[in-house]
N, C-alpha and C positions, 0 to 999 in steps of 0.2 A: 922654702920654695922647692926643695928636692922632693918633697913628698907628693907634689902634684904630678910628678913623673909616674908615680905608682897609682895615684887615685884616678886619673883620667881613664886608663885602661880598665881598671876595676869597675868604674861607672859604666863604661860601654858594655862590659861583660854582663853586668846586672841588668842593664836595659835590654840587651839581646835576649836574656833569659825571659824577661817579662814579655817582650814582643813574641817570642816563640810560644809562650804559654797562651797568650791571647789568640794567636793564629791557630793553635791546637784546639782551643775551645770553639772557635768559629767553624773549623773543619769537622769537629765532632758534633755539630749542630746543637750546641748548648743553648743558643739564643733563638730557637726556631719558633716557639709559641708563647710569647710573653703575655698575650691577652688570655690564653687558656689558663695559665697559672693564676692570674688575677681573678678570673671568674670561678675557679675551683673553690676558692675560699667561701663563696656565697652559697654553694650547694649544700643543702642539709642532708646529712646521712640519716637513714632510718635505723641504724644500729644503736641499740641501747647499751649503756655501760654494764659490765657484769656485776658491779657492786651496787 
């Protein structure tokens, strides 16, 4: 039961790091154009491979 005294603050610390990383990705606009990335897969490039 003593270990819970250490585990709860560690869990909060890890959760805070995860939340901070998520907020950072939202602020840096990582999720701006999800449909554009999905459509880019369907575009054919005219570039031919070198080999």
